[in-house]
C-alpha positions in Angstrom: -10.9 13.3 0.0 -10.9 10.2 1.2 -10.5 7.3 -1.8 -13.8 4.9 -1.5 -13.2 1.4 -2.3 -15.7 -1.3 -2.8 -14.1 -4.8 -0.9 -15.7 -7.9 0.1 -16.5 -6.6 3.8 -15.6 -10.1 5.3 -12.4 -10.1 3.9 -11.8 -6.8 4.5 -12.6 -7.2 8.2 -10.9 -10.4 9.2 -7.9 -8.8 7.9 -8.2 -6.7 11.3 -8.8 -9.8 13.9 -6.0 -10.6 16.4 -4.6 -14.0 15.0 -1.6 -15.7 13.5 1.2 -13.2 13.7 2.8 -14.5 10.4 -0.6 -13.6 8.2 -0.2 -10.8 6.0 -3.1 -8.9 4.7 -3.2 -6.6 1.5 -5.7 -3.9 0.3 -5.6 -2.7 -3.5 -6.7 1.1 -3.2 -7.5 1.1 -6.9 -9.9 -2.2 -7.0 -10.6 -3.1 -3.5 -9.2 -6.4 -3.1 -8.0 -8.2 -0.5 -4.9 -11.0 -0.5 -3.8 -12.3 2.2 -0.9 -15.1 3.3 -0.9 -17.6 6.2 1.1 -19.8 8.0 -0.9 -22.1 6.3 0.7 -21.4 2.7 3.6 -22.4 0.9 6.4 -20.7 -0.2 5.1 -20.4 -3.6 1.5 -18.3 -2.9 3.4 -16.4 -0.3 5.7 -15.2 -3.0 2.7 -14.7 -5.1 1.2 -12.5 -2.9 3.9 -10.9 -2.1 4.6 -9.9 -5.4 1.2 -9.0 -6.6 1.2 -6.7 -3.3 4.5 -5.1 -4.1 2.8 -3.1 -7.1 1.7 0.5 -6.8 -1.7 0.9 -4.9 -1.7 -2.1 -2.7 -1.2 -1.1 1.3 -0.2 -3.8 3.8 -2.9 -4.2 7.2 -0.4 -4.0 10.3 -1.3 -7.0 11.8 -2.0 -6.9 15.8 0.8 -7.6 17.6 0.7 -10.5 20.8 1.1 -7.4 23.0 -2.3 -6.0 21.6 -3.5 -9.0 21.7 -3.2 -9.5 25.7 -3.9 -6.0 26.3 -7.6 -6.4 25.1 -8.0 -9.3 27.1 -6.4 -7.5 29.9 -9.0 -4.7 29.3 -11.7 -7.2 29.3 -11.1 -8.9 32.6 -10.5 -5.9 34.2 -13.7 -4.0 32.9 -15.5 -7.4 34.4 -17.7 -6.1 37.5 -18.3 -9.8 39.0 -15.2 -10.2 40.8 -15.5 -13.7 40.7 -15.9 -14.1 37.6 -13.1 -11.6 36.8 -11.0 -13.5 39.0 -11.4 -17.3 37.2 -10.6 -15.5 34.0 -7.5 -13.9 35.4 -6.4 -17.1 36.9 -6.7 -18.7 33.3 -5.1 -15.8 31.3 -2.7 -16.2 34.1 -2.2 -20.0 32.6 1.2 -21.3 30.4 -0.8 -20.8 27.5 -2.8 -17.6 28.6 -5.2 -17.4 25.7 -6.1 -21.1 25.9 -6.8 -20.4 29.9 -8.4 -17.3 29.3 -10.9 -19.1 26.3 -11.4 -22.5 29.0 -12.4 -20.1 31.9 -14.3 -17.9 29.7 -16.7 -21.1 28.4 -18.0 -21.4 32.3 -19.9 -18.1 31.7 -22.2 -18.4 28.5 -23.3 -14.6 29.2 -19.7 -13.1 29.7 -18.4 -15.0 26.7 -21.1 -13.3 24.6 -19.7 -9.9 26.5 -16.4 -10.7 25.5 -17.6 -11.6 21.5 -19.0 -7.7 21.9 -15.5 -6.4 22.8 -13.7 -8.4 20.4 -15.8 -6.8 18.0 -15.5 -3.4 18.8 -11.4 -4.0 18.9 -11.5 -4.8 15.4 -13.6 -2.3 14.1 -11.4 0.3 16.0 -8.2 -1.0 14.1 -10.2 -1.0 11.0 -11.6 2.5 11.5 -7.6 4.0 12.6 -6.2 2.1 9.4 -9.3 3.7 7.3 -8.3 7.1 8.6 -4.8 7.1 8.9 -5.1 6.1 4.8 -8.2 8.4 4.3 -10.1 5.7 2.8 -14.0 5.2 2.6 -15.3 1.8 2.2 -18.2 1.7 0.4 -20.5 -0.7 2.5 -23.3 0.1 5.2 -21.5 -1.6 8.0 -18.8 0.2 7.6 -20.7 3.6 7.1 -22.4 2.2 10.1 -19.1 2.0 12.0 -18.2 5.3 11.1 -21.0 7.1 12.6 
């Protein structure tokens, strides 16, 4: 039977966003607390978070890699039905700073940007569901239940 957690949904969901690989997220399987440290934190904060998360019952939430991020963007580009838009997104993604180039290109197409937001959220939720299944967790939140259906 799954362990049911009550979490602050926004904090838990944020742990699955592709972001800085230096960020680390943890969830306590007893209390549902979510802790994280980022590249903005000083050593004392990082040590405090790691010390707390090293206690029994804490799980580290794996961070998506840069390869994961690239694959997510590329799958979105590949699925774009408009050849001109697809070419513009691919050209932006091929720039030296790929993610910035992609976002600049995306900014030229408001409707495509809305589809990207939906695609990105789907990736976040897929990672969240995979994590909860792998650790036999259920989240006591309507948004989680809606994802799980």
